[in-house]
Structure formats: C-alpha cells, structure tokens
N, C-alpha and C positions, 0 to 999 in steps of 0.2 A: 494595575496590571504590571506585567514584567517590563514592558517598554517604558512605562512611567518610572518604574524603579531605576532602570538604567539611566534615564535622563536625570533623575535626582542624584544619582551617584556621580555624574559628571559635574554637577553644580556644587556639591559639597567640597570643602577644602581638603579634607582627609577622610578616606573611607576604609573601613576594615572589610577586606574582601575574602579572607580565608579564615579558617578556624585554627586548630592547633594551639589552644590556649596555654598549653604547658611549655610552649617554645617562646623564646624572646624574638622580637622583631628583627628581621634581616633586611638590609638594604638591597634594592634590586640589582645594583652593580655587582654585589657579592654573589648573588644568585647566578648572574650571567657568566661569572667566571668559575662556577662550581661544576663538579661532575654530577651526573644523574645516575640513578634516581635518588632524590632526597626530599624530605618534607621541610617546608619553611612556613613561618607565619610572617605576613607582610602588612605594612600599612601603606596604601597607595591610592592614588586618584585615578579614576577611569577617564582616560583622555578620549578614546574613540571606541566604537564597537561596530561591527558589521555582521550581517546585513542590518540596515536601519529598520526594516519592517520584520516583525517577529515571524510571520508566516513564511518569509523567504528563507528562514533557517532550516526548514524541514526539507530533507532530500531523501532520495531513494538510494540505498547502498546494496551492492552485490558483494556478498562475503567471499565469492569464488574469484572473480576477476578484479575485485576491489574498486570497481567503478562507482562514481557518484552521478546521479541523474536528477534533473528537476522533476518534481511531481507534475504530471500532465494536468491540465485544467479540464473542466467539464466540457468545454467546446470541442476539444480533441475527441473525447469519448462520444459525444453526440454525433460528430461527423462520421466516425467509424461505424456507429450503429446505423446511421442513415444509409451509408454505403453498402453495408451487409444486407439491409432490408430490400435492396434491389433484386436480390436472388430469393426466389420463393422457396419456402420449406419443401423438402423432398418427402412426400407422403410414404414412400417406401421405407423410410427410417423411423416411422412412428410405431408406437406400441410394441416395443421389443420385450425380451424376457426380463428386463430389469427396470424399465420405466414405462409409464403410461403417457400418452400424448393427447393434447387437445389443440385443435386448429380452428381459426375463424378468420373472417375478413373484416377489416375496419369499415366503418360507415362513411369515412371521409372520401374526398374526391379520388384519392390515389387507390383506395380499397386495398390496403396492404394485407398481406397474409401473415398472420402471427401464429406461431406454434409454441406451446409450453409443454415441457416434458417433466413429469413428476417421477423422481426416482423411488422405486419400491424397495422394501426389505421384507423377506419372508413372504413374498407375494402380496404384501399389504403396504398401503401408504402409511407413513409415520405421521405423527402430529405435525401441523404446519411449522411449529417452532423448532422441529427436529429434521425437517425435510430439505433436501437439496432439489432445486429446480433448474432447468435450462430453458432459455428463451431464445427464439429466432424471430427476427423481423421487428422487434420491439423498439420503441423510441426511448430516449433517456427517461422521460416521465413515466413510461410504463415499467421500465426496469426498476426505478425507485419505488414504485407501488409494490412490486413483488418483494423487495427487500424488507418492507415493513411487516410482511406477513410470514415469510419463509426464512429459515435459518441462513441458507446460502443460495446465491443465484449465480449461474454461469451463463454469460452471453455466448451463443454459438451460431454457427451457420452450417448449411447442408453441403455435402459433396455427393458424389454418386454412391460412395460406399459407407460413409459414416458422418456423424456430426463432428465438427472441429472447432477449435477456438478461433476467435477473431485475431486480428493483428495485435501483437503484444504491446503496441502503443496504448491499447485499451486495457483496463483491468481484466484479468482472466477469472476473477472471483470477487463477489461482493457479499459482505456481511453487515447488515444495517447500513451505517454511513461509512463503513471502512471499505476501501478499495485495495485489493491485492494485485500487485504487478509482478511480472516475470522479467528476467534479464534477457534482452534480445540476443546478446552475444553468447550467453552460456546455456540457454534453454534449447531443447530439441523437442518441440511439441509433438505429443502422441495423440492418436485418435481418442475421442471421448469414451469409446467402449472400454478403455482401460479402467474407468471408474467402476465398472461392474464388479471388480474384485473387492472393492471397499464395500459395495452394497451387499455383497455376499457374506461379509463378516458377521459374527454373532451380535456384536453391538457396534454398528457403524458410527464413528464419531464425526466424520466429515470435517476433521481439522484441516486448516489451510495447508499445513506442511505435508499432510498425507495426500491431499488432493493435488498439490503441486508435484509431488514425487510421482504419483500415478500418471500425471499428464506430461511428464518430462520437463517441468518448469523449474528453473532456478529462481526461488522466491526472493524478491527484493524486500529489504527491511527499511522501515522508516527510521531515519536518524535525525538528530538535532545538532546543528553545527553553528558555532559562532566564533568570531575572532575579537579579542579584546586587546587594547593597548593600555598598559598600566604605567604610571609615572609616580615617582616619589621625590623628585628634586635631585636625586643622585644618579638616576638611570631610568631607562624605559624597557619594558618587557612585553613581548607579544605572547598572548595566551590563547590557546585554541581549545574549544570545547567540542567534543564529539561523543555523543551518547545516544543509546537506544531509548 
C-alpha cells in the first residue's frame, strides 16, 4: 500500500521521486534559490512525511472560504441522528405534492417514530436506484440500510412549516458510502421544499451539486494533503501535496 511505499522510500539510499526524464538532475539547494514556477528532475531521499497515517491525509475543503476541516467520524453523525430522533415527525408535512411518506413506530423500548419520504417525478416514484429519499428519526444503521437501496438519502427533521436539514456537522446527503458535507460558515440552509424544483425537471439528475445549490449549501470537497521533506545531501526541501 501507499504507506508501505513511503516507508521503503525512507529506507532506500537514493530515491527517484519525480519524472521529467528529459531533464538533468538538479540539486535541492539550486531549486531553493530559483524562481517559480519551473520544472525540475531531482534525486532525493524521503526524510519525513506527514501525516503518518494515510487516512489522516483526507480533509474537507471549502472552495469559497478556503477553510480545511477534519472529516467527522461516524460517532458524531450517530449522536446528531439520535438527538434529532427525540423530535417526532410532523404528520402535517407528509404526502405532499412532490413526495410520498411512510411512518411507523419501532418495536424497541423507546418506540421511536420513523418517517421516510420518497420523492416523486411526474406523479410516479422512480426506480430505487434513481430515487431520492429523506428520513426522519432513523439511527445510523437504518440510514446505511437506505443508502444500499436508494440513490441518495437526506437525513431531515420536522419543523412546524417544513422539513429541514440536520446540523451541518452531519452529512446533508449520502450516496452509497459517500457522505457529502456543507460548509457551516458559507452555507445558508434553505427549507427542503426547495428540492421540489428539481423533482419537477424533465429528467431529475439529483446530482450533489444541484441538491446543494437548491438547499443553500456550500459543498465541501474531499482533498488529499501530505507534506514531505526531501534531502539530497546538499539541501532539504519541503513538498506539499494538495489534490482532489
């Protein structure tokens, strides 16, 4: 794997780390004193790299405010879902002109109320693999079950007037195993009814960017970030990798 490769690079006496086969090798001290941008071919040893664990390299980036955030773990999401489940779904918000609703009580001691809203298109439900659903009162396990069957899942909660998104510390949208997050600083969440305009389109695509725009969410992007320190006996160079 990648981590093993990096560790081997540290152990080797000399490692070729860049391409540009048509260029001659340049010493790191020369690069440090050069103007940018230029392309070089180097021979260097990898002295250090951060972070040490590869999964720690994945961050969330906002292209608007340029902030970098840690990816929340599943425990945070689970807590937010449990907190929102304390508020029972509002039956007055069920079965609207653009989604059908189903509600039931769980058989456990708490007897939670769960509501699932299936978005329609042309008065009909689409195939499950093309359908957007919204869930209220569900646990993390129940949300993941929905993601295995439906294209997109949005966790929501009831207000008096409309469904709304949960705290933006939680993903506002899920597709399979992928969680989509919004920037707390740059987002201005709108009511869920704004999605009805997408449902009315001739061919609703339910792409994350469209959903985010309709809901007033500034979509965060997953980025891969690492820092390397390279040495060649004549100098040291810090190298930063930032990529989508």
